[in-house]
C-alpha positions as CSV (number, residue, x, y, z in Angstrom):
1,M,87.4,22.9,91.9
2,K,87.0,23.9,95.6
3,R,90.8,24.7,95.8
4,I,90.6,27.1,92.8
5,F,87.3,28.7,93.9
6,V,88.6,29.8,97.4
7,P,91.7,31.8,96.2
8,L,89.7,33.5,93.4
9,L,87.0,34.5,95.9
10,A,89.7,36.0,98.2
11,I,91.2,38.0,95.4
12,V,87.8,39.5,94.5
13,I,87.1,40.4,98.1
14,I,90.5,42.0,98.5
15,A,90.1,44.1,95.3
16,A,86.7,45.3,96.4
17,L,88.0,46.3,99.8
18,A,90.8,48.2,98.1
19,V,88.4,50.2,96.0
20,V,86.2,51.1,99.0
21,S,89.1,52.0,101.3
22,A,90.8,54.4,98.8
23,P,88.2,56.8,97.5
24,A,90.6,59.7,97.7
25,Q,92.7,58.2,95.0
26,T,89.8,57.9,92.5
27,K,87.9,61.1,93.4
28,K,88.9,64.8,93.0
29,E,90.2,66.6,96.0
30,A,87.6,68.7,97.9
31,F,87.5,72.4,97.2
32,K,89.6,74.4,99.7
33,Y,89.9,78.2,100.1
34,E,91.4,79.7,103.2
35,D,92.1,83.2,104.4
36,K,93.8,84.6,107.6
37,I,90.8,86.7,108.7
38,G,87.8,85.3,106.9
39,V,86.1,84.4,103.6
40,V,83.0,85.9,102.1
41,K,80.9,83.2,100.4
42,I,78.5,84.2,97.7
43,K,76.0,81.6,96.5
44,P,75.0,81.4,92.9
45,G,72.3,84.0,92.3
46,D,73.4,86.2,95.1
47,P,75.2,89.5,94.4
48,I,78.7,90.8,95.3
49,H,77.9,93.4,97.9
50,I,79.9,96.7,97.7
51,A,79.2,99.4,100.2
52,C,79.7,103.2,99.9
53,W,80.1,105.3,103.0
54,M,79.8,108.9,101.7
55,V,78.2,112.2,102.6
56,V,75.0,112.2,100.6
57,A,72.8,114.5,102.8
58,G,73.2,118.0,104.2
59,P,75.3,120.9,103.0
60,D,78.2,118.8,101.8
61,A,76.0,116.3,99.9
62,S,77.5,117.2,96.5
63,L,80.8,115.7,97.6
64,G,79.3,112.3,98.2
65,T,76.9,112.4,95.3
66,D,79.7,113.2,93.0
67,T,81.9,110.2,94.1
68,K,78.9,107.9,94.3
69,R,78.1,108.6,90.7
70,G,81.7,107.7,89.7
71,V,81.2,104.3,91.3
72,E,77.9,103.8,89.6
73,I,79.4,104.5,86.2
74,A,82.2,102.1,86.9
75,I,79.5,99.5,87.6
76,D,77.8,100.3,84.4
77,D,81.1,99.9,82.5
78,R,81.3,96.3,83.9
79,G,77.8,95.5,82.8
80,G,76.8,95.4,86.4
81,K,78.7,92.2,87.1
82,I,81.9,90.8,88.3
83,L,82.8,87.2,87.3
84,G,79.2,86.6,86.4
85,F,77.8,87.8,89.7
86,S,75.7,90.9,89.9
87,I,77.0,93.9,91.9
88,K,74.9,95.2,94.8
89,L,75.7,98.8,95.8
90,T,74.5,100.2,99.1
91,V,75.2,103.7,100.5
92,Q,75.5,104.9,104.1
93,D,75.5,108.6,104.7
94,T,78.5,109.9,106.8
95,G,77.6,113.5,107.3
96,C,81.1,114.8,106.7
97,N,82.0,114.5,110.4
98,A,83.6,112.1,112.8
99,E,80.3,111.1,114.4
100,G,78.8,110.3,111.0
101,G,81.8,108.3,110.0
102,L,81.7,106.3,113.2
103,A,78.0,105.5,112.8
104,A,78.3,104.5,109.2
105,A,81.3,102.3,109.7
106,T,79.7,100.6,112.7
107,K,76.7,99.8,110.6
108,L,78.7,98.5,107.7
109,A,80.9,96.4,109.9
110,A,77.9,94.5,111.2
111,D,77.0,93.3,107.7
112,P,79.0,90.1,106.9
113,T,77.8,90.2,103.2
114,I,79.9,93.3,102.4
115,V,83.0,92.4,100.4
116,A,84.6,95.8,100.3
117,A,83.8,99.5,100.9
118,I,84.4,102.7,98.9
119,G,84.7,105.8,101.0
120,S,84.7,107.9,102.9
121,N,84.6,111.4,101.5
122,C,85.8,113.6,104.5
123,S,89.0,112.7,106.3
124,S,87.3,113.3,109.7
125,E,84.9,110.4,108.9
126,A,87.7,108.1,108.0
127,R,89.8,108.7,111.1
128,P,87.3,106.8,113.4
129,G,85.6,104.8,110.7
130,A,88.4,103.0,108.8
131,P,89.7,101.1,111.9
132,I,86.1,99.8,112.6
133,L,85.8,98.5,109.1
134,W,89.2,96.8,109.1
135,K,88.5,95.2,112.5
136,A,85.6,93.5,110.7
137,G,87.9,92.6,107.8
138,I,86.4,95.1,105.3
139,A,89.0,96.9,103.3
140,T,88.0,100.4,102.1
141,V,89.3,102.6,99.3
142,S,88.6,106.4,99.6
143,P,88.1,108.6,96.5
144,S,88.4,111.9,98.4
145,N,90.1,111.6,101.8
146,T,93.2,113.7,101.6
147,A,94.5,114.2,105.1
148,P,98.2,113.2,105.5
149,F,97.5,111.4,108.8
150,L,95.6,108.6,107.1
151,T,98.6,107.3,105.2
152,D,101.3,108.4,107.7
153,P,103.8,105.8,108.9
154,K,102.7,106.4,112.4
155,R,99.0,105.9,111.8
156,G,98.9,102.5,113.4
157,P,98.0,99.0,112.3
158,E,94.2,99.6,112.6
159,Y,94.5,101.5,109.3
160,E,96.0,98.6,107.4
161,G,92.7,98.0,105.5
162,Y,92.6,101.6,104.2
163,L,93.7,103.0,100.8
164,R,92.9,106.0,98.7
165,T,92.8,107.1,95.1
166,A,92.7,110.8,96.2
167,H,95.9,112.8,96.5
168,N,97.7,113.4,99.8
169,D,97.4,117.0,101.1
170,K,101.1,117.2,101.4
171,V,100.9,117.7,97.6
172,Q,97.8,120.0,97.6
173,G,99.0,122.3,100.4
174,A,102.4,122.8,98.8
175,V,100.8,123.6,95.4
176,A,98.5,126.2,97.0
177,A,101.4,127.9,98.7
178,E,103.5,127.9,95.5
179,F,100.6,129.5,93.6
180,A,100.2,132.3,96.1
181,I,103.9,133.1,96.1
182,K,104.8,132.5,92.5
183,K,101.7,133.4,90.6
184,L,100.0,136.0,92.8
185,K,103.3,137.3,94.2
186,V,101.7,137.7,97.7
187,K,104.0,138.2,100.8
188,K,101.6,137.7,103.7
189,A,98.9,135.1,104.2
190,A,96.5,133.9,106.8
191,T,94.7,130.5,107.1
192,I,91.4,129.3,108.5
193,H,90.6,125.7,109.5
194,D,87.5,124.1,111.1
195,G,89.2,121.7,113.5
196,S,88.8,118.7,111.1
197,V,91.8,116.5,110.4
198,Y,91.5,117.5,106.7
199,A,91.4,121.3,107.2
200,E,93.9,121.5,110.0
201,Q,96.5,119.4,108.3
202,L,96.0,121.0,104.9
203,Q,96.4,124.6,106.1
204,G,99.4,123.4,108.1
205,V,101.1,122.1,105.0
206,F,100.2,125.4,103.2
207,A,101.6,127.5,106.0
208,E,104.8,125.5,106.3
209,T,105.5,125.7,102.5
210,F,104.5,129.3,102.3
211,K,107.1,130.2,104.9
212,K,109.8,128.1,103.2
213,L,109.1,130.0,100.0
214,G,109.8,133.3,101.8
215,G,106.3,134.4,102.8
216,T,104.9,135.4,106.2
217,I,101.9,133.7,107.9
218,T,100.1,136.4,109.8
219,S,97.7,134.1,111.6
220,Q,96.2,130.6,111.6
221,E,92.7,130.7,112.9
222,A,89.9,128.2,113.6
223,V,86.1,128.3,113.2
224,A,83.5,125.6,113.9
225,P,81.7,123.9,111.0
226,T,78.4,125.2,112.4
227,D,79.5,128.8,112.8
228,T,77.6,131.4,110.9
229,D,79.1,134.7,112.1
230,M,82.7,134.7,110.8
231,R,83.3,138.4,111.5
232,P,85.1,138.0,114.8
233,V,87.7,135.7,113.3
234,L,88.0,137.7,110.2
235,T,88.5,140.9,112.2
236,K,91.3,139.2,114.1
237,I,92.8,138.2,110.8
238,A,92.6,141.7,109.4
239,T,94.9,143.0,112.1
240,G,97.8,141.1,110.4
241,K,97.0,142.8,107.1
242,P,97.3,139.6,104.9
243,D,97.3,139.7,101.1
244,F,95.8,136.3,100.9
245,I,93.5,133.9,103.0
246,Y,93.6,130.1,102.5
247,Y,90.6,128.4,104.0
248,P,90.4,124.7,103.2
249,I,87.1,124.1,105.0
250,F,83.7,122.8,104.0
251,I,80.7,124.2,102.2
252,A,78.5,125.7,104.9
253,A,81.3,127.5,106.8
254,G,83.1,128.3,103.6
255,G,80.1,130.0,102.3
256,H,79.8,132.2,105.3
257,V,83.5,133.2,105.3
258,T,83.3,134.1,101.6
259,R,80.1,136.2,102.0
260,Q,81.4,138.1,105.0
261,V,85.2,138.6,104.4
262,K,84.9,141.7,102.2
263,E,82.6,143.3,104.8
264,V,85.6,143.5,107.3
265,R,87.7,146.6,107.2
266,G,91.2,145.9,105.9
267,L,90.1,142.7,103.9
268,E,88.3,144.4,101.0
269,K,91.0,143.5,98.5
270,V,92.4,140.3,100.0
271,S,92.7,137.3,97.7
272,L,90.7,134.3,98.7
273,M,91.4,130.6,98.2
274,G,89.6,127.4,99.2
275,A,90.4,123.8,98.5
276,D,88.6,120.7,97.2
277,G,86.3,120.6,100.2
278,I,84.4,123.7,98.9
279,F,85.1,123.1,95.2
280,S,81.5,122.3,94.2
281,T,78.3,123.6,92.8
282,D,76.8,123.6,96.2
283,F,79.5,126.1,97.4
284,Y,78.6,128.4,94.5
285,K,75.0,128.3,95.8
286,A,76.2,129.0,99.4
287,A,78.6,131.9,98.5
288,G,76.8,133.4,95.6
289,D,78.4,136.3,93.8
290,T,80.9,136.8,96.6
291,A,82.8,133.8,95.2
292,L,83.5,135.5,92.0
293,G,87.3,135.6,91.4
294,M,88.3,133.4,94.2
295,Y,90.6,130.4,93.8
296,H,90.5,126.7,94.6
297,S,93.2,124.1,94.8
298,S,91.9,120.8,93.5
299,P,92.7,117.8,91.2
300,D,93.8,118.8,87.7
301,F,91.1,117.6,85.4
302,S,93.2,118.5,82.4
303,A,95.8,115.9,83.4
304,F,93.3,113.0,83.6
305,A,93.6,110.1,81.2
306,A,92.0,110.0,77.7
307,G,89.0,108.0,79.0
308,Y,87.9,110.9,81.1
309,K,86.2,112.6,78.2
310,N,84.1,109.5,77.6
311,F,83.3,109.4,81.3
312,L,81.9,112.9,81.1
313,E,79.7,112.0,78.2
314,K,78.3,109.0,80.2
315,H,77.8,111.2,83.2
316,Q,75.8,113.8,81.2
317,K,73.6,111.1,79.7
318,K,73.0,109.2,82.9
319,Y,72.4,112.2,85.3
320,G,71.5,115.0,82.9
321,E,74.2,117.3,84.3
322,K,77.9,117.8,84.7
323,P,79.8,116.6,87.7
324,L,79.1,118.4,91.0
325,A,82.5,118.3,92.7
326,P,86.1,117.3,92.0
327,F,86.3,113.6,92.9
328,H,84.0,111.7,90.5
329,A,86.9,110.2,88.5
330,H,88.5,109.2,91.8
331,G,85.3,107.4,92.7
332,Y,85.4,105.6,89.4
333,D,89.0,104.6,90.0
334,A,88.4,103.4,93.6
335,A,85.7,101.1,92.2
336,L,88.0,100.0,89.4
337,M,90.6,99.0,92.0
338,V,88.1,97.0,94.1
339,F,86.6,95.2,91.1
340,T,90.0,94.3,89.7
341,A,91.2,93.0,93.0
342,I,88.1,90.8,93.4
343,E,88.7,89.3,90.0
344,K,92.2,88.3,91.1
345,V,91.4,86.7,94.5
346,A,87.9,85.2,94.0
347,K,87.6,81.5,93.5
348,K,84.5,79.5,92.5
349,A,83.7,76.2,94.2
350,P,82.3,73.2,92.2
351,D,78.8,74.1,93.5
352,G,79.2,77.6,92.0
353,T,79.7,79.5,95.3
354,L,82.2,82.4,95.0
355,H,84.8,82.6,97.7
356,I,86.6,85.9,98.5
357,G,89.3,86.1,101.2
358,R,89.3,89.3,103.1
359,Q,93.0,89.4,103.8
360,K,93.7,88.3,100.3
361,L,91.6,91.1,98.9
362,R,93.3,93.7,101.1
363,D,96.7,92.4,100.0
364,V,95.9,92.5,96.3
365,L,94.5,96.1,96.7
366,Y,97.8,97.2,98.2
367,A,99.7,95.4,95.5
368,T,98.0,97.5,92.8
369,K,100.5,98.6,90.2
370,N,100.2,100.5,86.9
371,L,96.4,100.2,86.8
372,K,95.1,102.5,84.1
373,G,92.4,104.7,85.6
374,L,90.6,107.9,84.7
375,T,92.8,110.0,87.0
376,G,96.1,108.5,85.7
377,T,98.2,105.4,86.5
378,I,97.2,104.0,89.9
379,S,100.0,102.4,91.9
380,C,99.7,101.9,95.7
381,D,102.6,102.3,98.1
382,K,102.9,100.3,101.4
383,L,100.7,102.8,103.3
384,G,97.8,103.0,100.8
385,D,98.5,106.1,98.8
386,C,97.6,105.1,95.3
387,A,97.0,108.4,93.5
388,D,98.8,109.8,90.5
389,P,98.6,113.3,92.1
390,R,98.1,116.2,89.9
391,I,96.9,119.4,91.5
392,A,95.8,122.6,89.8
393,V,94.3,126.0,90.8
394,Y,90.9,127.1,89.4
395,K,89.5,130.6,89.4
396,T,85.7,131.1,89.9
397,T,84.0,132.8,87.0
398,E,80.5,134.3,86.6
399,E,79.5,131.2,84.5
400,N,80.3,128.9,87.4
401,I,78.1,130.9,89.8
402,K,75.2,131.7,87.4
403,K,75.0,128.3,85.7
404,L,76.2,126.2,88.7
405,V,78.8,124.4,86.7
406,M,82.3,123.3,87.7
407,P,85.3,124.9,85.9
408,E,86.7,122.6,83.2
409,K,90.2,124.1,82.7
410,P,92.7,125.1,85.4
411,F,93.7,128.8,85.9
412,W,97.2,127.7,86.9
413,T,99.3,124.5,87.2
414,P,102.6,124.1,88.9
415,E,105.8,123.5,86.9
416,P,106.4,119.7,86.6
417,A,109.2,118.3,88.7
418,P,112.5,117.7,86.7
419,A,111.8,114.0,86.6
420,E,108.4,114.6,85.0
421,K,109.6,116.9,82.3
422,A,109.8,115.4,78.8
423,P,113.4,114.6,77.7
424,A,114.9,117.1,75.3
425,K,114.9,116.1,71.7
426,K,118.2,115.2,70.1
427,K,119.4,117.7,67.5
């Protein structure tokens, strides 16, 4: 009996030790989620924090309010949640200047709960702000930055967390010049910029294209955004006897130019054209009746996707008014990009904590292809240009000024490129 008992006891002890020493073989592997630059962890009950950095105060506030509302409607369309987690939206004012963009980005970069950002509005804000955000691992998608520099191959690696749903001004500036030459048949034009990266580059593209099309640029002048007396600059422009002035600046300065230009001898009959920076109801307030008949280059609302009509109905119901500026749909699409990317990269741990990798999120944003948005089909290139760019020209009417409403239909649109034209029907 003793000889049998000892071997059996040894077998029991060895088996027990085997069970204790090999828990990894009987238990599930531990949850693991890694990212090159960091992971945002969101506990059950906490929200997914999205930050907007937009101009929501001062003379250009309509630009930021317009895009922010687009983001808010995109949140509503998701029921206020992503993957079962509520969406928290915060907003930092940017002032539509470099200093404001720097301050807003610095504040956002210090908040580790922010998953992604949507903004900025003005390109001058993004130039210093986007690198600060990306250094903190926060990718940002702009609904209205249009300066070519921001997606230029020479922009530098500090902008690798930056994308936009807005068009590149290489497109807008060329369309404006084409309109002046082909539609208005003007021969001589002058430009005005305000020193911002947006205005300076946009007027530059206009001038270059205008000359290529056979026109003459009589002068390219600059004003400060805070200037109120534009007569000295306008008097200088008048010496060149232009038929047309293109001034892609912002609302305050744009209002002063528009009010004063016809007071200058030699400019009484000159045609005026602004861009999307002053295409808003606040500009109509600033310029008043003097804006009647002037033109704006801006996104072509008539080319937006079928869902845009439904968006406008939601906007009217939610805010009691029509959109204030041209980039509300681009704000919606920027949010759509961010939400879709989060859904692709986020992983939930066994305890319910949501993990979102910062580099993973950035990479998926850049990999966006054929996403159906309000503005069209969104596909990003390797430098962050994601727009389906359609630019039109609008003419300001008495209704726009008196009722403070944006035009709904373009005055002129460029001929589509050969590749965009519908194929001829077979006979």
